[in-house]
Backbone as CSV, one residue per row, in Angstrom:
resi,resn,N_x,N_y,N_z,CA_x,CA_y,CA_z,C_x,C_y,C_z
1,MET,58.255,97.206,165.322,58.523,97.112,163.861,58.952,95.716,163.759
2,PRO,58.300,95.029,162.687,58.785,93.617,162.268,60.115,93.876,161.501
3,THR,60.961,92.882,161.766,62.237,92.992,161.115,62.606,91.509,160.362
4,GLU,61.841,90.552,160.615,62.094,89.330,160.111,62.094,89.384,158.593
5,GLY,63.229,89.035,157.918,63.478,89.011,156.549,63.846,90.547,156.032
6,PHE,63.886,91.558,157.023,64.263,92.812,156.489,65.627,93.198,157.026
7,THR,66.522,93.579,156.184,67.968,93.859,156.783,67.952,95.437,156.964
8,GLN,67.050,96.285,156.398,67.139,97.788,156.489,65.730,98.227,156.719
9,ALA,64.962,97.759,157.685,63.624,98.221,158.026,63.699,99.568,158.658
10,HIS,62.681,100.308,158.511,62.626,101.685,159.029,61.087,101.717,159.816
11,VAL,60.941,102.861,160.429,59.754,103.026,161.266,58.549,102.839,160.535
12,GLY,58.395,103.179,159.287,57.294,103.038,158.255,57.022,101.653,157.866
13,ASP,57.905,100.697,158.119,57.730,99.240,157.585,57.068,98.463,158.641
14,PHE,55.760,98.252,158.231,55.054,97.139,159.178,55.041,95.772,158.689
15,GLY,55.777,95.516,157.550,55.886,94.023,157.258,54.768,93.919,156.086
16,ASN,54.608,92.687,155.730,53.789,92.399,154.616,52.407,91.824,155.048
17,LEU,51.311,92.175,154.388,50.005,91.606,154.549,49.764,90.221,154.205
18,ASP,49.063,89.449,154.855,48.661,88.102,154.410,47.283,88.223,153.731
19,VAL,47.326,87.866,152.347,46.187,88.103,151.545,45.641,86.699,151.082
20,ASP,44.232,86.273,151.280,43.869,85.179,150.714,43.420,85.147,149.414
21,GLY,42.780,83.995,148.788,42.579,83.867,147.498,41.488,84.881,147.028
22,SER,40.539,85.302,147.882,39.545,86.292,147.610,40.005,87.717,147.595
23,GLY,41.271,88.110,148.031,41.747,89.284,148.064,41.524,90.004,149.474
24,ASN,41.075,89.281,150.480,40.942,89.745,151.899,42.259,89.757,152.688
25,ALA,42.779,90.728,153.141,43.944,90.822,153.844,43.807,90.981,155.498
26,THR,44.759,90.372,155.990,44.790,90.510,157.507,46.137,90.883,157.958
27,PHE,46.273,91.629,158.970,47.563,92.173,159.606,47.210,92.444,161.107
28,GLN,48.272,92.058,161.810,48.258,92.447,163.319,49.563,92.910,163.751
29,LEU,49.635,93.847,164.472,50.851,94.293,165.086,50.635,94.853,166.435
30,THR,51.500,94.476,167.284,51.628,95.020,168.632,52.928,95.744,168.823
31,THR,52.891,96.896,169.154,54.040,97.687,169.344,53.924,98.775,170.430
32,ASP,55.002,99.180,171.101,54.970,100.270,172.071,55.533,101.731,171.310
33,SER,55.847,101.422,169.922,56.663,102.543,169.375,55.770,103.634,168.515
34,LEU,54.477,103.403,168.416,53.568,104.165,167.963,52.360,104.461,168.754
35,THR,51.697,105.598,168.622,50.504,105.791,169.450,49.516,106.815,168.769
36,VAL,48.330,106.797,169.178,47.413,107.828,168.644,47.047,109.000,169.593
37,ALA,47.934,108.871,170.593,47.843,110.034,171.543,48.614,111.121,171.005
38,ALA,48.544,112.392,171.387,49.250,113.520,170.904,50.747,113.350,171.260
39,GLY,51.652,113.817,170.347,53.161,113.783,170.657,53.818,113.348,169.596
40,ARG,55.100,113.365,169.847,56.187,112.983,168.779,55.948,111.573,167.910
41,ASP,55.472,110.564,168.713,55.264,109.239,168.055,53.853,109.081,167.533
42,SER,53.035,110.112,167.567,51.644,109.920,167.121,51.522,109.646,165.760
43,ILE,50.615,108.673,165.301,50.343,108.320,163.867,49.169,108.969,163.439
44,VAL,48.316,109.821,164.209,47.256,110.436,163.529,47.554,111.574,162.721
45,GLY,46.993,111.549,161.643,47.219,112.471,160.609,48.262,112.025,159.488
46,LEU,48.819,110.818,159.692,49.763,110.265,158.748,48.948,109.387,157.816
47,ALA,49.725,109.088,156.770,49.247,108.301,155.591,49.550,106.758,155.978
48,LEU,48.610,105.890,155.522,48.973,104.462,155.479,48.744,104.081,154.084
49,VAL,49.779,103.429,153.332,49.776,103.067,152.001,49.891,101.665,151.831
50,ILE,49.166,100.800,151.037,49.189,99.401,150.765,49.782,99.406,149.344
51,HIS,51.023,98.582,149.143,51.313,98.261,147.718,50.947,96.875,147.315
52,GLU,51.125,96.834,145.851,50.658,95.693,145.107,51.580,94.421,145.407
53,ARG,52.718,94.573,145.751,53.674,93.408,145.980,54.198,93.410,147.341
54,LYS,54.674,92.317,147.659,55.487,91.918,148.796,56.812,92.773,148.810
55,ASP,57.204,93.431,150.016,58.551,93.978,150.025,59.549,92.965,150.098
56,ASP,60.593,93.026,149.151,61.613,92.156,149.139,62.669,92.269,150.318
57,GLY,62.489,93.245,151.077,63.340,93.425,152.237,64.814,93.742,151.992
58,LYS,65.158,94.030,150.737,66.471,94.271,150.303,66.655,95.645,149.465
59,THR,65.779,95.700,148.405,66.007,96.751,147.440,65.581,98.132,148.213
60,GLN,66.302,99.034,148.174,65.918,100.470,148.860,66.004,101.459,147.778
61,PRO,65.180,102.409,148.008,64.316,102.704,149.041,62.969,101.924,148.811
62,THR,62.586,101.358,147.854,61.296,100.811,147.515,60.905,99.467,147.938
63,GLY,61.869,98.572,147.983,61.549,97.139,148.301,60.863,96.399,147.093
64,ARG,60.804,97.156,145.936,60.156,96.627,144.706,58.824,96.286,144.949
65,VAL,58.019,97.098,145.709,56.761,96.792,146.105,55.501,97.248,145.060
66,GLY,56.010,97.877,144.069,55.012,98.272,143.121,54.243,99.469,143.306
67,ARG,53.237,99.591,142.585,52.304,100.820,142.828,51.391,100.716,144.017
68,ALA,50.959,101.671,144.505,50.095,101.931,145.576,48.700,101.322,145.236
69,VAL,48.009,100.509,146.021,46.677,100.057,145.546,45.754,100.447,146.533
70,ALA,46.156,101.010,147.682,45.079,101.580,148.669,45.882,102.470,149.431
71,CYS,45.321,103.585,149.936,45.764,104.566,150.931,44.728,105.089,151.710
72,GLY,45.033,105.737,152.804,44.257,106.662,153.629,45.060,107.487,154.642
73,VAL,44.384,108.375,155.437,44.835,109.055,156.447,44.249,108.480,157.824
74,ILE,45.254,108.388,158.753,44.794,107.820,159.972,44.250,108.989,160.858
75,LYS,42.955,108.856,161.248,42.183,109.917,161.911,41.504,109.202,163.207
76,LEU,41.354,109.986,164.143,40.627,109.541,165.365,39.190,109.978,165.134
77,GLN,38.192,109.371,165.434,36.771,109.768,165.435,36.279,110.103,166.757
78,GLY,35.529,111.202,166.973,34.885,111.469,168.188,35.952,111.955,169.229
79,ALA,37.198,112.308,168.936,38.143,112.681,169.993,38.897,113.735,169.319
80,ALA,39.232,114.756,170.278,40.053,115.855,169.738,41.494,115.564,170.128
81,LEU,42.521,115.722,169.414,44.024,115.627,169.840,44.485,117.026,170.101
82,THR,45.102,117.047,171.386,45.776,118.210,171.734,47.314,117.944,172.014
83,GLU,48.198,118.912,171.958,49.408,118.626,172.228,49.817,119.407,173.619
């Protein structure tokens, strides 16, 4: 979980995306805290939400991120999850 600039980050905080002038975003995260394997730390079936503004890292609980501009559910293709 990235914490640079965040004083009260939580597990769902992945940091901010880098967006170019054309609106294309990039993001890279390496962590051992999440998995797509079955179990307590699995992110399969959870939502991913992208907000319109950068998290200010201070205001709780929203970070003044604005409205959601994109969202989806994390799914595995071609594999069954069993616990």
